[in-house]
Structures are given as structure tokens and as C-alpha cells.
matplotlib code that plots the C-alpha trace (Angstrom):
import matplotlib.pyplot as plt

x = [150.1, 148.4, 148.3, 145.7, 143.4, 143.4, 143.1, 143.3, 146.6, 147.4, 146.6, 149.6, 148.4, 145.8, 149.1, 150.6, 148.1, 147.7, 151.1, 150.8, 147.3, 149.0, 151.5, 149.3, 147.0, 150.5, 150.9, 147.8, 148.2, 151.9, 151.8, 153.3, 155.2, 159.2, 160.8, 160.0, 157.9, 159.1, 157.7, 159.3, 158.3, 159.1, 159.8, 159.2, 158.7, 154.7, 154.9, 156.9, 154.7, 156.7, 159.7, 159.1, 158.8, 154.8, 155.2, 152.7, 155.6, 158.4, 156.7, 155.8, 159.3, 161.2, 158.7, 159.7, 163.4, 162.6, 162.4, 158.5, 155.0, 152.0, 153.9, 155.0, 159.1, 160.4, 163.3, 164.0, 167.1, 167.5, 166.4, 170.0, 170.7, 168.0, 169.0, 171.4, 168.7, 165.9, 163.8, 164.2, 161.9, 162.5, 159.2, 160.2, 156.6, 156.8, 159.2, 159.9, 160.0, 158.1, 160.8, 163.6, 164.7, 163.6, 165.3, 163.4, 159.8, 156.9, 155.6, 152.3, 153.4, 156.3, 153.1, 150.8, 153.4, 154.8, 150.9, 150.7, 153.9, 152.9, 150.0, 152.3, 154.1, 150.7, 150.8, 148.5, 145.7, 146.1, 142.9, 141.0, 144.0, 143.3, 146.8, 145.1, 143.4, 140.3, 137.9, 134.5, 132.0, 128.4, 126.7, 128.9, 128.8, 124.8, 125.9, 128.3, 125.2, 122.8, 125.3, 126.5, 125.7, 125.6, 127.5, 125.7, 122.4, 123.0, 123.6, 121.7, 123.0, 119.8, 120.5, 117.5, 114.4, 112.4, 110.0, 107.0, 105.3, 102.1, 100.8, 97.2, 95.9, 92.5, 92.4, 90.9, 92.1, 94.9, 97.3, 97.6, 100.5, 103.1, 103.8, 107.1, 106.5, 105.0, 107.5, 110.7, 114.0, 114.9, 111.9, 113.4, 117.1, 116.2, 113.1, 114.1, 113.8, 110.8, 109.0, 106.4, 104.5, 100.7, 100.9, 101.7, 102.6, 99.7, 98.8, 96.9, 93.5, 92.6, 96.3, 96.3, 93.2, 94.2, 97.3, 94.9, 91.8, 94.5, 94.9, 93.5, 90.3, 90.7, 93.8, 92.1, 95.3, 97.2, 99.7, 98.7, 101.1, 100.5, 101.7, 100.1, 103.4, 106.6, 108.9, 109.6, 112.7, 113.3, 116.8, 117.4, 120.3, 117.9, 117.7, 114.3, 112.5, 112.7, 116.5, 116.7, 114.7, 117.1, 120.4, 118.7, 119.7, 122.8, 125.4, 128.2, 130.7, 130.5, 130.2, 133.9, 134.6, 133.4, 136.2, 138.9, 138.2, 136.9, 140.3, 137.3, 137.9, 134.4, 132.9, 134.6, 133.0, 129.5, 129.9, 131.1, 128.9, 125.9, 128.0, 128.2, 124.0, 123.3, 126.0, 127.2, 130.8, 131.9, 130.5, 133.1, 134.3, 135.4, 138.8, 141.8, 144.8, 148.8, 146.3, 143.5, 139.7, 139.2, 136.2, 134.4, 135.8, 139.0, 138.4, 137.0, 140.2, 142.0, 139.7, 140.3, 143.9, 144.1, 141.5, 143.8, 146.6, 145.2, 143.3, 139.9, 138.5, 134.8, 135.7, 137.9, 135.5, 132.6, 134.8, 136.2, 132.6, 131.6, 134.8, 133.7, 136.7, 136.8, 139.0, 141.8, 140.5, 137.2, 136.1, 138.8, 137.5, 133.1, 134.5, 136.4, 133.3, 130.9, 132.9, 132.7, 129.1, 128.8, 125.9, 126.3, 123.8, 124.1, 121.7, 120.1, 117.2, 114.3, 113.8, 117.0, 119.0, 120.8, 121.6, 125.2, 124.7, 127.3, 131.4, 131.3, 133.3, 134.7, 132.6, 129.3, 130.1, 130.6, 127.8, 125.3, 126.7, 126.2, 122.8, 121.9, 122.8, 121.2, 123.3, 124.8, 128.2, 130.0, 128.5, 129.2, 132.6, 132.4, 130.7, 133.1, 136.0, 133.9, 133.8, 137.7, 137.8, 135.3, 137.3, 140.5, 138.8, 137.6, 140.6, 142.6, 139.7, 136.9, 135.8, 134.3, 131.6, 130.0, 126.7, 126.4, 124.6, 124.4, 126.7, 124.0, 126.4, 124.1, 122.1, 126.2, 127.0, 123.7, 124.8, 128.4, 127.0, 124.9, 127.5, 129.7, 126.3, 126.4, 130.0, 130.4, 127.0, 126.1, 122.7, 122.6, 123.5, 126.8, 127.4, 127.1, 129.4, 132.1, 132.3, 132.2, 135.1, 137.2, 140.7, 140.7, 142.4, 140.3, 137.1, 138.9, 138.8, 135.8, 134.5, 136.4, 135.2, 131.5, 132.2, 134.0, 131.8, 134.9, 134.1, 135.7, 136.7, 137.1, 139.9, 140.6, 143.6, 143.1, 141.7, 138.4, 139.8, 139.0, 141.0, 139.1, 140.6, 139.8, 138.7, 139.5, 138.2, 134.6, 134.8, 131.6, 131.5, 132.3, 129.6, 126.2, 124.3, 121.7, 122.9, 121.2, 122.1, 125.2, 126.5, 126.4, 130.1, 130.3, 128.6, 131.9, 133.1, 130.1, 130.6, 128.2, 125.5, 125.4, 122.6, 122.3, 124.7, 122.3, 120.3, 123.6, 124.7, 121.0, 121.6, 124.7, 123.7, 121.2, 122.3, 125.1, 122.4, 124.1, 122.5, 123.0, 125.1, 122.8, 120.0, 118.5, 118.3, 116.7, 113.8, 113.5, 112.7, 110.3, 108.4, 108.3, 105.6, 103.6, 101.5, 104.1, 105.8, 104.9, 107.3, 106.5, 103.6, 105.4, 105.0, 107.4, 105.2, 105.8, 106.6, 109.7, 110.9, 109.7, 111.7, 114.9, 117.0, 117.8, 121.1, 120.8, 121.8, 118.7, 116.4, 118.5, 118.4, 114.6, 114.6, 116.9, 114.8, 111.9, 114.1, 115.8, 112.0, 112.3, 114.4, 114.8, 118.1, 117.3, 113.7, 115.2, 117.1, 114.5, 112.0, 115.2, 115.7, 111.4, 112.5, 115.2, 113.0, 110.4, 113.4, 113.4, 109.9, 110.6, 113.8, 112.9, 109.4, 107.5, 104.1, 104.4, 102.4, 102.5, 99.6, 98.5, 100.8, 102.7, 102.8, 106.3, 105.6, 102.9, 105.4, 107.6, 104.7, 103.0, 106.6, 107.0, 103.7, 104.9, 107.6, 105.5, 103.8, 106.3, 108.0, 104.9, 104.8, 108.3, 108.3, 111.2, 113.3, 110.0, 107.8, 108.7, 108.0, 106.3, 105.2, 101.8, 98.1, 97.5, 94.9, 98.0, 100.4, 101.9, 103.2, 105.0, 103.4, 104.5, 103.0, 106.0, 106.8, 108.9, 111.6, 112.3, 111.4, 111.4, 108.3, 106.4, 108.5, 109.8, 113.7, 113.9, 113.2, 115.9, 118.2, 117.5, 119.8, 119.1, 119.2, 117.9, 114.6, 113.6, 116.0, 114.4, 114.4, 112.4, 109.7, 109.5, 109.2, 106.0, 104.3, 105.3, 103.3, 100.8, 100.3, 100.8, 97.7, 99.8, 102.5, 101.5, 99.3, 100.5, 103.1, 106.9, 108.5, 112.5, 113.4, 117.3, 116.1, 113.6]
y = [106.9, 104.8, 101.4, 99.8, 102.7, 103.6, 100.5, 103.2, 103.2, 99.3, 100.2, 102.1, 102.9, 105.4, 106.6, 107.7, 109.4, 111.1, 111.9, 113.5, 115.3, 116.6, 118.6, 119.7, 121.1, 123.1, 124.2, 126.3, 127.4, 128.2, 131.3, 134.6, 132.8, 132.5, 129.1, 126.2, 123.6, 120.0, 116.8, 114.2, 110.4, 108.4, 104.9, 101.6, 98.0, 98.0, 99.6, 96.2, 93.7, 89.9, 91.8, 94.1, 97.8, 97.9, 99.2, 102.5, 103.4, 103.0, 104.5, 107.8, 107.8, 108.0, 110.7, 112.9, 111.9, 113.9, 116.9, 117.5, 115.5, 116.7, 120.2, 120.5, 121.5, 119.1, 118.3, 114.5, 114.0, 112.5, 114.8, 115.3, 117.2, 119.7, 121.0, 123.2, 125.3, 124.6, 126.8, 124.2, 125.1, 123.9, 122.4, 123.1, 123.0, 119.6, 119.6, 119.9, 123.0, 123.0, 120.2, 122.1, 119.8, 121.1, 119.4, 115.8, 115.3, 115.9, 112.6, 113.0, 113.8, 110.1, 107.9, 109.1, 108.3, 105.1, 103.8, 104.8, 103.0, 100.2, 100.0, 99.1, 96.4, 94.5, 91.6, 89.5, 87.2, 84.0, 82.3, 82.3, 80.1, 76.5, 73.9, 70.5, 68.7, 69.8, 66.8, 66.6, 67.1, 67.0, 69.2, 71.9, 72.2, 72.3, 75.0, 77.0, 76.7, 78.9, 82.0, 81.6, 85.5, 87.1, 90.4, 90.4, 90.3, 94.3, 95.2, 98.6, 99.2, 99.1, 99.3, 97.4, 99.3, 101.2, 103.8, 104.6, 107.8, 106.9, 109.8, 109.4, 111.9, 111.1, 112.1, 115.5, 115.4, 117.9, 116.3, 118.5, 121.2, 121.3, 125.1, 125.5, 129.4, 128.2, 126.1, 126.7, 127.1, 123.9, 122.0, 123.0, 122.1, 118.5, 117.1, 113.8, 113.0, 111.3, 110.8, 108.6, 109.0, 107.9, 110.0, 113.9, 116.2, 118.6, 121.6, 124.6, 123.8, 127.7, 128.3, 125.6, 126.7, 130.1, 128.8, 126.3, 128.9, 130.4, 128.0, 128.2, 126.4, 124.1, 122.3, 119.2, 116.7, 116.7, 114.1, 111.6, 109.7, 105.8, 104.6, 101.0, 99.7, 101.4, 99.0, 99.8, 100.0, 99.8, 99.5, 98.2, 98.0, 94.8, 91.2, 89.9, 87.7, 85.1, 85.5, 85.5, 81.5, 80.6, 80.6, 80.2, 76.6, 77.6, 77.2, 79.5, 76.9, 75.4, 78.7, 79.2, 76.4, 77.0, 80.2, 78.0, 75.8, 77.8, 79.1, 81.9, 85.1, 85.4, 82.4, 83.8, 87.5, 85.8, 83.9, 87.0, 89.3, 86.9, 87.1, 90.6, 91.2, 88.4, 89.3, 92.1, 93.4, 93.2, 89.8, 86.9, 84.0, 82.3, 81.9, 82.9, 84.6, 85.2, 85.7, 87.8, 86.8, 87.4, 89.6, 89.2, 92.7, 90.8, 88.4, 91.2, 93.1, 89.9, 89.5, 92.8, 92.6, 89.7, 91.2, 94.3, 91.9, 90.7, 93.4, 92.1, 95.1, 94.6, 92.8, 95.4, 98.0, 95.8, 94.6, 98.4, 99.6, 97.0, 98.0, 101.6, 103.1, 106.4, 107.4, 109.7, 113.3, 112.7, 115.9, 117.7, 116.9, 117.2, 121.3, 121.3, 121.0, 123.1, 126.1, 126.2, 126.6, 122.6, 120.8, 117.0, 114.4, 110.8, 107.7, 105.8, 108.2, 108.2, 107.5, 107.7, 110.9, 113.2, 116.7, 118.0, 121.6, 122.6, 121.1, 118.1, 116.6, 113.0, 111.3, 112.8, 112.6, 109.0, 108.1, 109.7, 108.0, 104.9, 105.7, 107.4, 103.9, 101.2, 98.2, 98.4, 98.7, 98.7, 101.3, 103.6, 103.1, 103.8, 107.0, 108.2, 106.9, 108.8, 112.3, 112.1, 111.9, 114.5, 116.8, 115.7, 116.8, 119.9, 121.3, 120.2, 120.9, 123.1, 123.6, 119.8, 121.2, 123.9, 124.7, 121.6, 122.8, 119.5, 116.1, 113.0, 110.5, 107.6, 108.7, 109.0, 105.2, 103.9, 105.3, 103.8, 100.9, 101.2, 102.4, 99.1, 97.0, 98.6, 98.2, 94.7, 93.9, 92.1, 92.8, 94.9, 92.5, 92.3, 95.5, 96.3, 93.8, 94.3, 98.4, 97.4, 95.2, 98.0, 99.2, 102.7, 103.6, 102.2, 103.5, 107.0, 106.5, 105.4, 108.3, 110.8, 109.6, 109.9, 113.5, 114.8, 113.1, 110.9, 108.0, 104.5, 101.1, 98.2, 95.7, 92.8, 92.7, 89.2, 87.8, 89.3, 93.0, 95.7, 98.5, 101.5, 103.0, 106.0, 106.2, 109.2, 108.8, 108.6, 110.8, 113.8, 117.3, 117.3, 120.4, 120.0, 119.5, 121.3, 124.8, 127.6, 130.1, 131.7, 128.4, 127.1, 126.8, 123.6, 121.6, 120.8, 119.3, 116.7, 113.8, 112.3, 110.6, 107.1, 104.6, 105.6, 107.9, 110.9, 108.1, 107.5, 111.3, 112.6, 110.0, 111.5, 114.8, 113.8, 112.2, 114.7, 117.3, 119.4, 122.3, 124.7, 128.3, 130.5, 127.8, 129.5, 133.3, 131.9, 130.4, 133.4, 135.2, 133.0, 132.1, 136.3, 136.0, 133.3, 132.3, 129.5, 126.2, 123.3, 120.3, 116.5, 117.8, 120.9, 124.3, 127.0, 130.3, 133.7, 134.8, 133.1, 136.7, 139.2, 137.3, 136.4, 137.7, 136.5, 135.4, 134.3, 130.9, 130.4, 130.7, 128.3, 125.9, 126.1, 125.3, 122.5, 120.5, 120.7, 118.8, 116.5, 114.9, 113.4, 109.9, 109.3, 111.1, 111.3, 112.1, 115.3, 116.0, 116.3, 118.7, 121.0, 121.2, 121.7, 124.9, 126.0, 126.2, 128.3, 130.6, 131.5, 132.6, 135.0, 135.9, 137.3, 138.8, 136.5, 137.7, 140.4, 137.4, 133.4, 132.7, 130.9, 127.4, 126.2, 122.2, 121.5, 117.7, 117.9, 120.3, 116.7, 114.5, 116.5, 117.2, 113.2, 112.6, 115.0, 113.2, 109.3, 110.8, 112.3, 108.4, 106.9, 109.0, 108.8, 104.8, 105.8, 103.4, 104.5, 102.5, 99.2, 100.2, 103.3, 105.1, 103.1, 104.3, 104.7, 101.5, 99.3, 100.6, 97.5, 97.7, 95.3, 93.5, 96.8, 99.3, 100.5, 100.7, 97.9, 100.0, 100.8, 104.4, 106.4, 108.3, 106.9, 108.7, 106.6, 105.4, 106.3, 110.8, 110.0, 109.0, 111.9, 114.8, 118.1, 119.9, 119.1, 118.5, 115.5, 117.1, 117.2, 120.7, 121.0, 119.1, 120.4, 124.1, 122.9, 121.7, 124.9, 127.0, 124.3, 124.8, 128.6, 130.8, 133.5, 132.5, 134.3, 131.9, 133.1, 135.8, 135.7, 134.9, 134.8, 131.3, 130.3, 127.1, 126.1]
z = [65.8, 68.7, 66.3, 69.1, 68.8, 65.6, 63.4, 59.9, 61.2, 60.0, 56.4, 55.1, 51.5, 53.6, 56.3, 52.5, 51.5, 54.7, 54.1, 51.3, 52.1, 55.4, 52.9, 50.3, 53.5, 54.1, 51.1, 51.0, 54.0, 54.7, 53.0, 53.6, 56.6, 57.2, 57.4, 55.8, 58.0, 59.0, 58.8, 61.2, 59.7, 62.1, 61.1, 62.9, 62.2, 62.5, 59.0, 57.2, 55.5, 56.5, 57.0, 53.8, 53.3, 51.5, 47.8, 49.1, 51.4, 48.7, 45.9, 48.5, 49.7, 45.5, 45.2, 48.7, 47.0, 43.9, 45.2, 44.4, 45.5, 43.9, 42.5, 46.4, 46.7, 49.3, 50.7, 52.5, 54.8, 58.5, 60.9, 61.7, 58.7, 59.2, 63.1, 62.2, 60.1, 62.6, 65.3, 68.5, 71.1, 74.8, 76.2, 79.7, 81.3, 81.2, 84.2, 87.7, 88.3, 92.0, 93.1, 91.8, 89.3, 85.7, 83.5, 85.3, 83.8, 85.9, 87.0, 86.0, 82.4, 83.0, 84.3, 81.2, 78.7, 80.6, 80.3, 76.3, 75.6, 77.4, 75.3, 72.1, 74.5, 76.2, 76.0, 73.5, 74.5, 73.3, 74.4, 71.5, 69.9, 70.2, 70.7, 70.6, 67.7, 66.7, 67.0, 65.3, 67.7, 65.5, 69.0, 68.5, 64.8, 65.3, 67.7, 65.1, 62.3, 64.7, 65.4, 62.0, 60.1, 63.7, 62.5, 58.9, 60.8, 62.5, 59.0, 58.7, 54.7, 52.4, 48.7, 47.4, 49.9, 47.2, 48.0, 45.5, 46.0, 43.7, 41.9, 41.3, 38.4, 39.4, 43.1, 44.1, 48.1, 48.9, 51.6, 54.4, 54.2, 56.7, 56.7, 57.7, 58.7, 61.5, 63.0, 65.7, 64.5, 66.5, 64.6, 61.6, 62.4, 64.2, 61.9, 60.4, 56.8, 57.2, 53.8, 54.5, 57.7, 58.7, 61.3, 60.2, 62.0, 63.1, 61.2, 61.7, 59.4, 58.9, 57.9, 55.3, 54.5, 53.6, 51.5, 49.5, 48.7, 46.6, 44.1, 40.5, 40.4, 37.4, 38.8, 39.0, 39.5, 42.5, 44.2, 46.8, 49.4, 49.6, 52.5, 52.3, 50.1, 52.1, 53.9, 57.5, 58.5, 62.6, 64.0, 67.7, 70.0, 71.8, 70.5, 69.6, 71.7, 68.6, 68.7, 72.3, 71.9, 69.2, 71.3, 74.7, 75.0, 74.2, 76.7, 76.9, 77.5, 74.4, 72.9, 74.3, 73.2, 69.5, 70.0, 70.8, 68.2, 65.3, 63.2, 61.0, 62.5, 61.0, 62.8, 65.8, 65.4, 64.8, 68.3, 69.9, 69.0, 70.3, 73.8, 73.6, 72.8, 75.1, 78.2, 77.3, 77.3, 81.2, 81.5, 83.3, 81.3, 84.0, 82.6, 83.6, 82.1, 84.2, 87.2, 85.8, 85.2, 81.5, 80.3, 76.8, 76.2, 76.2, 73.9, 72.0, 71.5, 71.1, 68.0, 66.7, 66.9, 64.8, 62.1, 62.4, 61.6, 58.7, 57.4, 57.7, 57.5, 57.9, 61.1, 62.4, 61.7, 63.3, 66.7, 66.6, 67.4, 69.2, 72.1, 71.2, 69.7, 67.3, 64.3, 64.5, 65.1, 64.8, 66.4, 64.7, 61.2, 62.3, 63.4, 59.9, 58.7, 60.4, 60.2, 56.0, 56.9, 56.3, 58.5, 59.1, 59.4, 60.6, 60.5, 57.6, 56.0, 56.1, 59.5, 61.6, 61.2, 63.6, 62.6, 64.2, 64.0, 66.3, 66.9, 70.2, 72.1, 70.6, 73.3, 72.7, 68.8, 69.0, 71.1, 68.7, 65.7, 67.1, 68.6, 64.8, 63.7, 66.5, 67.0, 63.4, 64.8, 61.3, 59.7, 62.7, 62.6, 58.7, 59.5, 61.6, 58.9, 56.1, 58.2, 58.6, 54.9, 54.5, 56.3, 54.4, 51.0, 52.7, 53.6, 50.2, 47.8, 49.1, 45.6, 45.7, 48.3, 46.5, 46.8, 49.4, 52.5, 54.6, 54.0, 54.7, 55.3, 55.4, 52.2, 50.8, 52.0, 50.6, 47.1, 47.7, 47.9, 45.3, 43.1, 43.9, 43.4, 39.9, 39.1, 40.2, 38.9, 41.9, 44.5, 47.8, 50.4, 48.2, 47.5, 51.6, 52.1, 49.2, 50.4, 54.3, 53.5, 51.7, 52.8, 54.5, 51.7, 49.4, 51.0, 50.9, 46.9, 46.3, 48.3, 46.3, 43.1, 44.5, 45.4, 42.4, 40.2, 38.2, 36.9, 38.2, 37.9, 40.0, 40.1, 42.4, 44.4, 46.0, 48.9, 47.8, 48.5, 44.9, 44.2, 42.7, 39.8, 38.2, 34.7, 33.3, 29.6, 30.6, 33.2, 33.5, 35.3, 39.1, 39.0, 39.2, 35.9, 35.6, 33.5, 32.6, 29.5, 31.8, 32.1, 28.8, 28.5, 31.0, 28.2, 26.7, 29.9, 29.9, 27.0, 24.8, 26.7, 27.6, 29.1, 32.7, 32.8, 33.7, 36.3, 37.9, 37.8, 39.7, 42.5, 42.8, 43.2, 44.8, 47.4, 47.9, 48.0, 45.2, 43.7, 41.2, 41.9, 43.3, 43.5, 47.1, 46.3, 42.7, 45.1, 47.3, 43.9, 43.2, 46.9, 46.3, 43.6, 44.4, 47.9, 48.2, 47.1, 47.8, 48.0, 49.3, 51.4, 53.1, 52.5, 52.0, 52.5, 50.8, 54.7, 54.6, 51.9, 54.7, 57.7, 55.6, 52.9, 49.7, 50.8, 54.4, 55.2, 57.3, 54.2, 52.6, 55.6, 55.2, 51.8, 52.2, 54.8, 52.8, 49.9, 52.7, 52.9, 49.8, 50.7, 46.5, 45.6, 41.3, 42.2, 44.5, 41.7, 39.5, 41.7, 42.5, 38.1, 38.0, 40.5, 38.5, 35.5, 37.6, 38.4, 34.8, 34.8, 37.9, 36.5, 32.6, 34.3, 32.3, 35.0, 38.3, 40.1, 39.8, 41.5, 44.4, 46.1, 43.7, 43.0, 42.2, 41.9, 39.7, 37.1, 38.1, 37.4, 34.1, 32.9, 32.8, 31.1, 28.3, 28.0, 27.6, 25.6, 22.5, 23.7, 22.0, 18.8, 18.0, 19.0, 21.6, 24.7, 27.2, 25.2, 26.4, 29.7, 30.6, 27.2, 27.1, 27.4, 31.0, 31.3, 29.6, 32.0, 33.7, 37.5, 39.9, 43.3, 45.2, 43.4, 41.4, 38.0, 35.6, 34.9, 38.7, 38.3, 41.6, 42.7, 39.5, 37.1, 33.9, 34.5, 30.8, 32.0, 35.0, 32.5, 29.9, 29.2, 30.9, 27.6, 24.2, 22.4, 24.4, 27.8, 31.1, 31.2, 27.9, 29.3, 32.4, 30.8, 28.6, 32.1, 33.9, 30.8, 31.2, 34.8, 35.6, 34.0, 34.2, 31.1, 28.2, 25.9, 22.6, 21.7, 21.6, 25.2, 25.5, 26.9, 27.1, 27.5, 24.6]

ax = plt.figure().add_subplot(projection="3d")
ax.plot(x, y, z, "-o")
ax.set_aspect("equal")
plt.show()
């Protein structure tokens, strides 16, 4: 592995983990085949830390020497010990057959190998190292303060962003609904997850009117989107005018002097970030090294190598992104996800997501990812890392990705930062910095805990670094928490409710786009019995059931596209729960026809009102925030709830278990019974939830 090209190779714990992952993949794939695969481990001095073998390597070698590793039978030995029983192939095509010298390497092959071997032996730049004693300079100190934090200003991970959807029960307006059946397939695939937009897409008013005419006339409550309180997220690769004016009087010579005098790699990163943004990577620095002109790119490479050696992973990721590097096997990893029918989106929701639906070359993938994140090179490199880790998981543990059609990397990154914020009890900015400074191995470990649904704890390992530790005693089910009558057996996997557990579970499932088993065919059956389903102002028309089959991937993607217009993961998951309860009406033949266009968000908000009413009658925990008469409810300056509940839903409702007398399923069932006129108002009705 080229340690200069792939910074993840500097993390020896990740290399050891990759070895075990590859062996696990071979175990799954090497079936009904003759012989035994041979895995070669190249021992090098680069794998030593201060002249000592790292603990991760020692632990791995001990497992290999024991004869078993993760349940796989292995034999450890020198390469010479396996030659007698190995199948040896002669790479004759690399020889010079045209020149009549087959035992000599082809000149092109020879030069290629020489070029790559010289990379590991290249001369390290010493331009950022000052051999002269430092003298205090107040002028340079002022300049140093002006560029401080330039790298952090490029961050786009926003944990604290609050998106609010105000529900106005007194409003009789019906927002223009977008009819998905009128759109082309390309529009469905490329539409970004834009939740709040003052300029909504144009629709056919006559078609929308026809759908609305089927709605029950006695339904006077609807949802209204309020756009004046929504923060606008804009990312650009260009510097703003204020920043340019701030550094306009900073001389380049002063910046280079600051570089040579600075002993802090973070400070050097801030200076180089400004130089790259203002002058470009290939700008001349008017300095020479060994008779060669030095560019800003050369200085950045030197900083990258120092950061890798000192394992300053946040700076490593940022400089790697600025240099245009990519992680190992990026294109192969994306292809591994796509061939298993998983679509991928990169970029931060809701306005900057790009969908990947077909394999692409590594160069195009890198450009697409960097375009999605703008000037945030750190998160762009982190996205490449996560794609590789997700591919490793799906190859060895495909069950983790059941009922997940689309992997939204930007939303997963935000949830990872939120989990760190919750665990470390810090604000969003600190959590984002902690996330970007995790080592590649710990990043992979954290992602695994997010995907699998396992609880985790964090321990400090010095120098501000953290280690992710599994907390098995508080593990909850990795499956979707929405269960119906046939799935009651899985309830044994879930421990008694704790404060915040179900809110966190819904956030994770919503961020991962995880839905219950057979979710999309069940939605198809509901759509067959009504004129349409309205979610977030987008309508799934009944005509989709005539164009697509229940198990068709195209229909699942249509439903998924509508759900992805909701930026809050926990609110999205409540919408999924409401749809699942609605499917019971169709499955148990409660009524042959369910009516016009069903407003799913109305059902969720109605269930929330029923929950608050019961909380007031029994003096529950929600009385501290939302369980009050409507005129006495308090809101924040931004218009949100005091409890912080997304989409104007009480946070205690988000944190309620699905089942039970006060569970979300119970209130959603009551809301559906109130909303649908076709549900019998008297007599016995078979229900597996109540």
C-alpha cells in the first residue's frame, strides 16, 4: 500500500482490522473451491511506532498464531514454508517477448515500478522547518491571529441546525402538492432533498385540483410550511469579499515567514488554507529547494506528511482533500454498494445532496464528492472514507443493510456528530471537530455502531483522541423498531425503556433510511385503496399502482424520494410509523376504499395532540413543556418548541415506545380512526396493535 497516497495506511489499527475483514470475506466467498487462499503480509519498518511493534499488530499476530481468527481456521508461517504446496503462476506477459528477451521486464513496466518505488524514497521538504531561533514579532503575531481558524471556517457539518415545520391547525390552506406521477424518472432520481423552498416546483393546477376534490370536506385542518424561520445553508468554493478584504494587506512574504516560524501544524494549516484559497495550489512561492521552484502544493505536501506522522487526523483529512487525494478502492467500494441495489447520496442535506446511481471512475467520483461539499475538503475526504467502510460492512455483514435503499452519507455524518455530542456532552462545533479528528479505525468503529444499532461508550486515549467501546449491556435491536403482530418475538431484544432511547433510535433509523420489512409493498396496497398519499407536500398518486408492481424497485424509489424531502430523521421515522399503521387498515380489509388523498402529516400531528391530551389528564412528563392548553404553550424565538421537538412534535412523543397504552402506535391508530370516515365507528374491529 502506498503510504504517501493513502493516509489510512498510517493507522495501523485500521490495517489490522482490514486484514481480519478480508479474511472474513474470503471465508464467505471461498466455498466449493479447491485449495486454500494465501494472504501475504508484507512486514516493513513503516509499521513501527518509535521503533516498536504497535499493539494492534501484536494482537493480530497472536490471533493468527493461535490458528483461529474470528472463527476462521488459519495457518501462519513464512512464505517459503508454503511454496511447496502453492500454485505458482509465471507472469510471462510482463517480459520483453518482442525483443526476444522474455526474462527481462518490459521497459514500460520497469519505469512504472521505478516511479512508484521512488515515491516512498522521495526527499521530504524542509521548507516548513525553521532552524533559526524564534524572535517575538508583534507584526507577525497580528497576522497570525488574522488567519487563525481558516480551516475550521470551511466546515459544513451542522449539528445544531434546527429545521422547523409549523403546524397551523387554524389554517384552511392546502399547499400545492407535487404529483410524482407527472415527473420523469430522471427528475425523480436527481431531485435534491429540499424541504423548505419559497419557490416550489410548478405543478399542473388542474391535476392537483382533481386530487384535492376527492378529499373529505369536513377535514379543515392541514399542514402549513413556514419558511421565514428556516436557516439557509450555502456552500461555495470561493472566498467572500469580507475575507478577501481581511487578508488584502497581508504580504505573502509575511505568510511564509509565519510558516517557517510556526511550530504548530494547525497554524500552518490555517496559513496554507488561505494561500490555496487566494493564490492557488500551483502558485510560485519564490523559493527554491535543490534548484527546483517550490509551489504552494509542495508546502502542502510537506504539511500532509507531518500530519500523517503525528496522526493529526483532522488536519490529515483536510490537507488530503486540498491535494485532491482519494482513499483506496473508492470506485470499487461504490460499485460494491450499487450492485447490491443501494443508491448513494453525498453532500449535506437538505440542499446539497448528489445521488450516485451508477458506477463511476475514481476521478469522477472524487470530483462529484468535492463538488457536493464545496470548500469543505475535510468532510469530502471523510465521505470517501465512509464509503469504503460501508462497502466493507456490506461485503461481510449484508444483513445490516436490510430494508435500506439509499445511503445518505451527509446525513449519516451529521448523526455521527450528534452521537458524539450526546456522548461527550458538548456542543455541535466541538462534536464536529472530535468527529473529524477520530482515527480511521475509530471512525470505522463508530460507523459500525451507528449502522448496527449497538450502544457505545467513549474513552480517552490521550492527546485529545478517543476510543469507541461497545456497551453490550445496553444494546438494543439493530432492526427497525417498528413491529407489527407477526414481529412481536423481536421485542425480547429490546431492554426496558430509558429516557432518550427511542428518540435516538428514531433518529438513527431515519438517518439510515431504514424501514420495516415489506414496507414498500404494504404502501402499494394502501395506495391501491385511495386517491393518493400526501407526504411533505408531495403526492404519491394512485396511478403508480397501475404503472408499477408492489415489489418493483422503481416504486420503492418513488416512495423513498418523497420520504427524503423530510430533513429531520426522527420526524421521517414517525411518518414511516404512520404509514405502517395505515397499512393495517388495508391488510385487515377494514374498508374497501379509504377515500381521497390521505394527509400523513395530519395523522402524525393528530396523534401528537392525542398524546398531549392524555399527558395532561395523567400529569405526565410532557406537562413540563407541551402538554398545556394551546394558548399557554410557549415557543422559542425561532418558533420551535421548548423541548426541542422537530416539526412541532413534542419530544416526549418522539421518545415514546411504539407499543403500549401510551405508545406511538396506539395514538397513530386512534388518529387514523378519527381521520378516515370509512372506519366503522361502532362494533368490534380486529386490531393487532391496541
